[in-house]
C-alpha positions in Angstrom: 131.0 -73.8 113.2 127.5 -73.1 114.7 125.9 -74.6 117.7 124.7 -77.5 115.7 128.2 -78.3 114.4 127.6 -77.0 110.8 130.9 -76.5 109.0 131.9 -75.5 105.5 132.6 -78.7 103.3 136.3 -79.3 102.5 135.8 -78.8 98.8 134.1 -75.5 99.4 137.0 -74.4 101.7 139.6 -75.4 99.1 137.6 -73.5 96.4 137.6 -70.3 98.5 141.4 -70.6 98.8 141.8 -71.2 95.0 139.7 -68.2 94.1 141.5 -66.0 96.7 144.8 -67.1 95.2 143.6 -66.3 91.7 142.4 -62.8 92.7 145.8 -62.3 94.4 147.7 -63.1 91.2 145.3 -61.0 89.1 145.7 -58.0 91.4 149.5 -58.4 91.5 149.5 -58.6 87.7 147.7 -55.3 87.4 150.1 -53.5 89.7 153.1 -55.2 88.0 151.8 -54.0 84.7 152.0 -50.4 86.0 155.5 -50.9 87.6 157.4 -53.7 85.8 156.1 -57.0 84.4 159.1 -58.7 86.0 157.8 -57.7 89.5 154.8 -60.0 89.2 155.1 -62.7 91.9 155.1 -65.7 89.6 157.8 -64.1 87.4 159.8 -62.9 90.4 159.8 -66.2 92.1 160.6 -68.0 88.8 163.5 -65.6 88.2 164.9 -66.3 91.7 164.6 -70.0 91.0 166.6 -69.6 87.8 169.2 -67.6 89.6 169.7 -70.3 92.2 169.6 -73.2 89.7 172.8 -75.3 89.7 174.4 -76.1 86.3 173.3 -79.8 86.3 169.7 -78.9 87.0 169.7 -76.2 84.3 171.1 -78.7 81.8 168.4 -81.3 82.8 165.7 -78.7 82.3 167.0 -77.6 78.8 167.6 -81.2 77.8 164.1 -82.3 79.0 161.9 -79.4 78.0 164.0 -77.5 75.4 162.9 -74.0 74.7 159.7 -74.7 76.6 161.6 -74.7 79.9 160.3 -71.3 80.8 156.5 -72.1 80.3 157.1 -75.3 82.3 158.8 -73.4 85.1 156.0 -70.8 85.3 153.3 -73.4 85.0 154.9 -75.4 87.8 155.0 -72.3 90.0 151.3 -71.6 89.3 150.4 -75.2 90.2 152.3 -75.0 93.5 150.6 -71.7 94.3 147.2 -73.2 93.5 147.9 -76.1 95.8 149.1 -73.7 98.5 146.0 -71.5 98.1 143.7 -74.5 98.4 145.5 -75.6 101.5 145.1 -72.1 103.0 141.4 -72.3 102.2 141.2 -75.5 104.2 143.2 -74.0 107.0 140.8 -71.0 107.0 137.9 -73.4 107.6 139.2 -73.6 111.2 139.9 -69.9 111.5 139.9 -67.3 108.8 142.9 -65.6 110.3 145.1 -68.7 109.5 144.3 -68.4 105.8 144.9 -64.6 105.7 148.2 -65.1 107.6 149.3 -67.7 105.0 148.5 -65.3 102.1 150.5 -62.6 103.8 153.5 -64.9 104.1 153.2 -65.8 100.4 153.1 -62.1 99.6 156.3 -61.6 101.6 158.0 -64.4 99.6 157.0 -62.8 96.4 158.2 -59.4 97.5 161.5 -60.8 98.6 161.9 -62.6 95.3 161.1 -59.3 93.4 163.7 -57.5 95.5 166.3 -60.1 94.6 166.2 -59.3 90.9 169.2 -57.3 89.6 167.2 -54.4 88.4 164.8 -54.2 91.4 163.7 -51.1 93.3 161.6 -50.5 96.3 158.4 -50.3 94.2 158.9 -53.9 93.0 157.5 -55.2 96.3 154.1 -53.6 95.7 152.6 -56.2 93.3 153.2 -59.0 95.8 151.9 -57.0 98.7 148.9 -55.8 96.8 148.1 -59.3 95.6 148.3 -60.7 99.2 146.0 -58.0 100.5 143.4 -58.6 97.7 143.6 -62.4 98.3 143.2 -62.1 102.0 140.1 -59.8 101.6 138.7 -62.3 99.0 139.2 -65.3 101.3 137.5 -63.6 104.2 134.6 -62.3 102.1 134.0 -65.7 100.4 134.0 -67.5 103.8 131.5 -65.0 105.2 129.4 -65.3 102.1 129.3 -69.1 102.2 128.7 -69.4 106.0 126.6 -66.4 107.0 123.7 -66.6 104.6 121.3 -67.9 107.2 122.2 -65.2 109.7 121.8 -62.5 107.1 118.4 -63.9 105.9 117.3 -64.1 109.6 118.2 -60.6 110.4 116.6 -59.3 107.2 113.4 -61.3 107.8 113.3 -60.2 111.5 113.6 -56.5 110.6 110.9 -56.9 107.9 108.6 -58.5 110.5 109.2 -55.7 113.0 108.3 -53.2 110.3 105.1 -55.0 109.4 104.0 -55.2 113.0 104.8 -51.6 113.7 102.9 -50.6 110.5 99.9 -52.7 111.5 99.7 -51.1 115.0 100.1 -47.6 113.6 97.3 -48.2 111.1 94.8 -49.5 113.8 95.4 -48.0 117.3 92.6 -50.2 118.7 94.1 -53.3 117.3 97.5 -52.2 118.6 96.1 -51.6 122.1 94.4 -54.9 122.1 97.5 -56.5 121.0 99.4 -54.8 123.7 96.9 -55.9 126.3 97.0 -59.4 125.0 100.8 -59.5 125.3 102.3 -62.9 125.0 99.0 -64.6 125.0 98.2 -63.3 121.4 101.5 -63.2 119.5 101.6 -61.7 116.0 102.0 -64.5 113.5 105.5 -64.5 112.0 106.8 -62.0 114.5 110.4 -63.1 115.3 110.3 -61.2 118.6 107.5 -63.4 120.0 107.8 -66.9 121.5 107.4 -70.2 119.8 103.7 -69.6 119.7 104.3 -67.1 117.0 105.0 -69.9 114.6 101.5 -71.4 115.3 98.5 -69.9 113.7 95.9 -68.6 116.2 93.0 -71.0 116.5 89.8 -70.0 114.8 87.2 -68.4 117.0 85.0 -71.4 116.8 87.7 -73.6 118.1 88.7 -71.5 121.1 87.4 -72.5 124.6 84.6 -70.5 125.9 85.8 -67.4 127.8 83.7 -68.3 130.9 84.6 -72.0 130.9 86.9 -73.3 133.6 89.1 -75.1 131.1 89.5 -72.1 129.0 90.2 -69.9 132.0 92.9 -72.3 133.3 94.5 -72.7 129.8 94.7 -69.0 129.2 96.1 -68.3 132.7 98.8 -71.0 132.2 99.9 -69.5 128.9 100.1 -66.0 130.4 102.0 -67.3 133.4 104.4 -69.3 131.2 105.0 -66.3 128.9 105.5 -63.9 131.8 108.0 -66.3 133.4 110.2 -66.3 130.4 112.6 -63.3 130.4 112.9 -63.4 126.6 112.5 -66.1 123.9 115.4 -67.7 122.2 115.9 -66.6 118.6 113.6 -68.8 116.6 113.9 -69.8 113.0 112.0 -67.4 110.7 109.2 -68.8 108.6 109.1 -68.3 104.9 105.6 -68.6 103.4 105.3 -72.3 102.5 109.1 -72.9 102.9 109.7 -74.0 106.4 112.4 -72.5 108.7 115.6 -70.9 107.4 118.9 -72.5 108.2 120.8 -71.4 111.3 123.1 -68.4 111.4 126.1 -70.4 110.2 124.6 -72.7 107.7 126.5 -73.4 104.5 125.0 -71.8 101.3 126.3 -73.5 98.2 124.7 -71.0 95.8 126.1 -67.9 97.4 129.6 -69.5 97.5 129.5 -70.5 93.8 128.2 -67.1 92.7 130.9 -65.4 94.8 133.6 -67.7 93.4 132.5 -67.0 89.9 132.7 -63.3 90.5 136.2 -63.7 92.0 137.4 -65.7 89.0 136.1 -63.0 86.7 138.0 -60.4 88.7 141.2 -62.5 88.5 140.8 -62.9 84.8 140.3 -59.2 84.2 143.3 -58.5 86.4 145.5 -60.9 84.5 144.4 -59.5 81.1 144.8 -55.9 82.3 148.3 -56.6 83.6 149.2 -58.1 80.2 147.9 -55.1 78.4 149.7 -52.7 80.7 153.0 -54.6 80.4 153.6 -53.0 77.0 153.7 -56.2 74.8 151.5 -54.5 72.2 153.6 -51.3 72.5 156.8 -53.3 71.8 155.4 -54.7 68.6 154.2 -51.3 67.5 157.7 -49.9 68.2 159.2 -52.7 66.1 157.1 -51.8 63.1 158.0 -48.1 63.4 161.7 -49.0 63.5 161.4 -51.1 60.4 160.8 -47.8 58.4 163.9 -46.3 59.9 166.5 -49.0 59.3 169.1 -47.8 56.9 170.8 -49.9 54.2 174.0 -51.5 55.2 177.0 -49.4 54.5 178.9 -52.7 54.1 176.6 -55.4 52.8 177.5 -59.0 53.4 178.8 -61.1 50.4 176.0 -63.0 48.7 175.3 -66.4 50.1 176.8 -68.9 47.6 174.4 -70.9 45.5 175.9 -74.1 46.9 175.5 -73.1 50.6 172.3 -75.0 50.9 172.2 -78.6 49.6 168.4 -78.6 49.8 168.2 -82.1 51.0 164.8 -82.9 52.6 165.2 -83.1 56.4 168.5 -81.2 56.4 168.7 -78.0 58.5 168.5 -75.0 56.1 171.6 -72.8 55.8 169.7 -69.8 57.1 167.5 -70.3 60.1 164.1 -68.5 59.9 163.6 -66.1 62.8 160.6 -68.0 64.0 162.7 -71.2 64.2 165.8 -69.7 65.8 166.5 -71.2 69.2 166.0 -69.2 72.3 167.9 -69.9 75.6 168.0 -67.1 78.2 167.0 -66.3 81.7 164.2 -63.9 80.9 160.8 -65.4 82.0 159.1 -62.3 80.6 160.6 -60.9 77.4 161.6 -57.3 78.1 159.6 -54.7 76.2 162.0 -51.9 75.4 161.0 -48.6 73.9 163.7 -47.7 71.3 163.0 -44.0 71.7 164.2 -44.3 75.3 166.9 -47.0 74.8 170.5 -46.0 75.5 173.8 -47.9 75.6 176.2 -46.7 78.2 179.9 -47.7 77.7 182.1 -46.9 80.7 184.6 -48.3 83.1 188.2 -48.6 82.1 187.8 -46.2 79.2 189.2 -42.7 78.5 185.9 -41.3 77.2 182.7 -42.8 78.4 180.1 -43.1 75.6 176.3 -43.1 75.7 174.4 -43.9 72.5 170.7 -43.5 71.7 169.0 -45.8 69.2 169.0 -42.9 66.8 172.8 -42.4 67.3 173.3 -46.1 66.6 171.3 -46.0 63.3 173.4 -43.0 62.1 176.6 -45.1 62.3 177.8 -47.1 59.4 176.0 -50.4 59.6 177.3 -53.7 58.3 175.9 -57.2 57.6 177.5 -60.4 58.7 176.5 -64.1 58.5 177.1 -65.6 61.9 176.0 -68.9 63.5 175.2 -68.6 67.2 175.5 -71.6 69.6 174.4 -72.1 73.2 176.8 -73.6 75.6 174.0 -75.7 76.9 173.8 -77.6 73.6 174.3 -81.3 73.9 176.4 -83.1 71.3 174.0 -83.2 68.3 171.6 -80.8 70.0 169.3 -78.2 68.4 170.6 -75.0 70.1 172.5 -73.5 67.1 171.2 -71.2 64.4 172.5 -69.2 61.5 171.3 -65.7 60.5 172.3 -62.6 58.6 172.7 -59.8 61.1 172.8 -56.0 60.6 174.5 -53.7 63.1 177.3 -51.4 64.1 180.8 -52.8 64.7 181.3 -53.0 68.4 185.0 -52.6 68.1 184.6 -49.2 66.5 182.4 -47.9 69.3 184.9 -49.2 71.9 187.8 -47.5 70.1 186.0 -44.2 70.3 185.6 -44.8 74.1 189.4 -45.5 74.4 189.8 -48.8 76.1 192.6 -48.8 78.6 195.4 -51.3 78.3 194.7 -53.2 81.5 191.1 -54.0 80.5 190.4 -57.6 79.4 186.7 -58.0 79.9 183.5 -56.4 78.6 180.7 -56.8 81.2 177.5 -56.2 79.2 174.2 -55.8 81.0 170.7 -56.5 79.6 167.5 -54.6 80.2 166.5 -57.2 82.8 169.8 -57.1 84.7 171.5 -60.2 83.2 175.2 -59.9 82.7 177.7 -61.4 80.3 181.5 -61.3 80.3 183.2 -61.1 76.9 187.0 -61.1 76.3 188.2 -57.8 75.0 190.8 -59.3 72.7 188.2 -61.4 70.9 186.0 -58.4 70.1 189.0 -56.3 69.0 190.7 -58.9 66.7 188.9 -57.9 63.5 186.0 -60.3 63.6 182.4 -59.1 62.9 181.3 -58.4 66.4 178.1 -56.3 66.2 175.6 -54.3 68.1 172.9 -55.8 66.0 169.5 -54.2 65.2 168.2 -56.5 62.5 168.1 -60.3 61.8 167.5 -61.9 58.4 166.4 -58.7 56.8 163.9 -57.6 59.5 164.0 -55.7 62.8 165.1 -57.9 65.7 162.2 -59.9 67.2 161.6 -59.0 70.8 162.5 -62.5 71.9 165.9 -62.1 70.2 166.9 -58.8 71.7 164.9 -55.9 70.2 166.0 -53.1 69.9 169.7 -54.0 70.2 171.8 -57.1 71.0 175.4 -58.3 70.9 176.6 -60.8 68.3 180.2 -62.0 68.6 181.3 -64.9 66.3 183.3 -67.7 67.9 181.9 -67.5 71.5 179.1 -69.3 73.1 176.1 -67.1 73.8 176.5 -66.9 77.5 179.7 -64.9 77.1 178.8 -62.9 74.0 175.2 -62.7 72.8 173.6 -60.2 75.3 170.1 -59.4 74.3 168.4 -56.1 75.1 171.8 -54.7 75.9 171.9 -51.4 77.7 175.3 -51.2 79.3 178.9 -52.3 78.7 181.3 -51.9 81.5 184.9 -52.2 80.5 186.7 -54.1 83.3 188.8 -57.1 84.2 188.0 -60.8 84.7 189.8 -60.7 88.1 187.6 -57.8 89.3 184.1 -58.8 88.0 182.1 -61.9 87.3 179.2 -62.3 84.8 175.9 -64.0 85.6 176.8 -67.6 84.9 180.4 -67.7 86.2 179.6 -68.0 89.9 177.1 -70.7 88.9 179.8 -73.1 87.7 180.4 -72.0 84.1 183.7 -71.0 82.7 184.4 -67.3 82.5 185.5 -67.6 78.8 183.6 -69.7 76.3 185.1 -70.3 72.9 182.9 -72.5 70.7 184.2 -76.0 70.2 184.3 -77.7 66.9 181.2 -79.7 66.5 179.1 -81.7 63.9 175.6 -83.1 63.8 173.7 -85.7 61.9 170.3 -84.4 60.8 169.2 -87.4 58.7 168.5 -90.1 59.1 167.4 -89.5 62.6 168.1 -91.8 65.5 165.7 -94.8 65.4 164.8 -94.3 61.7 164.2 -97.3 59.4 165.9 -96.8 56.0 166.1 -98.9 52.9 169.1 -101.2 52.6 171.7 -100.2 50.1 172.7 -96.6 49.2 171.6 -94.2 52.0 172.2 -90.4 52.2 173.5 -89.1 55.5 173.6 -85.4 56.0 174.0 -82.7 58.6 175.8 -79.5 59.7 179.1 -78.8 61.3 180.5 -75.6 62.9 183.7 -74.1 64.2 182.9 -70.3 64.3 185.6 -68.0 63.3 187.9 -70.9 62.3 185.7 -72.5 59.8 185.1 -76.2 58.9 187.6 -77.8 56.5 186.4 -81.5 56.6 183.7 -83.7 57.8 183.9 -87.5 58.1 181.4 -90.2 58.8 181.7 -93.9 59.6 179.4 -96.9 60.1 179.6 -99.3 63.1 183.0 -98.0 64.1 184.6 -98.7 60.7 186.9 -96.5 58.7 186.2 -92.7 58.4 184.8 -91.6 55.0 185.0 -88.1 53.7 181.7 -86.2 53.3 180.9 -83.6 50.7 180.9 -80.0 52.0 178.6 -77.2 51.0 179.8 -73.8 50.2 180.0 -71.1 52.9 180.2 -67.3 52.7 182.9 -67.2 55.5 184.3 -68.8 58.6 181.6 -67.7 61.0 178.8 -69.9 59.9 178.0 -73.6 60.1 178.5 -75.8 57.0 176.2 -78.4 55.5 177.6 -81.8 54.6 176.4 -85.0 53.1 177.6 -88.5 52.3 176.2 -91.6 50.5 176.7 -94.8 52.4 176.0 -98.4 51.6 174.1 -100.1 54.4 173.5 -103.8 54.7 170.2 -105.1 56.2 170.2 -104.8 60.0 170.9 -102.2 62.7 173.8 -99.7 62.2 175.4 -96.9 64.2 176.4 -93.9 62.3 178.9 -91.3 63.6 180.3 -88.0 62.4 183.3 -85.8 63.2 184.6 -82.4 61.9 188.0 -80.9 61.4 188.3 -77.1 61.6 190.6 -74.8 59.6 193.3 -74.9 62.3 193.7 -78.7 61.7 191.9 -79.6 65.0 189.6 -82.7 64.7 186.9 -82.9 67.3 187.5 -85.3 70.1 185.7 -88.6 70.8 185.9 -87.9 74.5 182.4 -87.3 75.9 181.9 -84.3 78.2 178.7 -82.6 79.3 177.9 -78.9 78.4 179.0 -77.6 81.8 181.3 -75.9 82.4 182.5 -74.8 78.8 180.6 -76.9 76.2 179.9 -80.5 75.3 182.3 -82.8 73.4 182.1 -86.2 71.7 180.9 -87.7 68.5 177.3 -87.4 67.5 175.9 -90.9 66.7 172.5 -92.2 65.5 171.3 -95.8 65.3 169.2 -96.8 62.3 167.7 -100.0 60.9 168.2 -100.9 57.2 165.8 -103.3 55.6 
């Protein structure tokens, strides 16, 4: 604030904070691109939030936002950071040090979050610290730019006037001497070093009092005495030709602030883009294409999918889920970009012979195909988090036998590229089912979002205890010695998939024609198989549904039934019975801690 009370407007102060925050994130993104994309402050803080999320909140997020929960989380963090940055800009209006201190604290929070990640190293703090430093510099610079324009113009104009005066005196010694003799009585027009008279044009000769007149003599003497009495003039405003005085040293300059803010926003954008390019996203896609040429044919192809496996009813979920439509539920806020040429899988722990495989080693092994439906434990009754695909990979049991699993081992603690862990029962993997180290999905190389270059696929277990993506390590251990990621967060250590069924059509709330109506959906009981599906209307008798063909017990099964509906509202329900004779229960339970139960129901109106 200057002597006259001039202060940066609140909107301008908030803008300086926003731009400083954007520059901080852009700089951090660049550094993270060089080190690890997961070390970027927004991603690190988001990961820490996911790690600390209780089961009920996780279920709410998935239920509310679906597979978009990660963009929502990251977007929410950015909004909070933007508000915090604007607040720091307002705080810096009182004193710049307050704003820079706040940015430093945010940087420390980001650094702490980055260090909390399972795969973090000392270098992971650098993006947050670099971002905080860049943001603090930007905040300070923008504040000076917005509030020091008058001072800078004043100093520039004063120096120019000094140079002009000196030049004039040097060019005309006589004039310079006369000027020196005149002193304060004849100030140089526009000279900032003179008194207030410098801002007033010297009267024309015809208007001056006569030199020998008493009035002129007294007037000149008074001016000289007044000038001599003043030790030095206060700094006056500098005159621009035809423009009036410049603002004071601390006047607000909107134009300089906005141009500076635009430059800062551009720097932030370049930083974000550069960080994305450095993160290797393009490299990962190029690597996927190169691997596609290397994939061998399956030594053991899967049996052909039966012609009757897909009932081809409009609105019914297809038997094979396209890769682009396959559900994704994981903790990775940034999809890991793994170079297959550097990928290795280390198998160690309670084994006789530790094994380390490269991607080339894995492709040299006999590969097999298997049709397997994966299901997320977070799936509500009737939910969308299930998908069926044909996988290609090496049998996990064969690799484990080569390592020599010790008798006391009962758990496989697998680790993903980003440090996430998963606990899989040993006996399930070794009982003969098609548990794979998969490298392809539906005839193409694994998409990055689904685990490229290698992931686990284990039929019959929920994904949180079986389907490790980007797998890099398997430690053979025991459940009483180790815990996987979700176990201390309230989820069961073992997660066999429960028998479930779902109505795909009609959908809840639909209006249908009265009379004969087709009801259809899917049911699953992986590695047991579905033997029967029944539907009922308004709590009446259960009616058998028609079942589609399946290639084996590890996939879901389509079903359909034709019902006669009278005009009015009706509630339709479905239940499935698996090959062991177990019929799913009507008792309703949430997904946590080991999978949801209950009948899926929809309400329709017939008319």
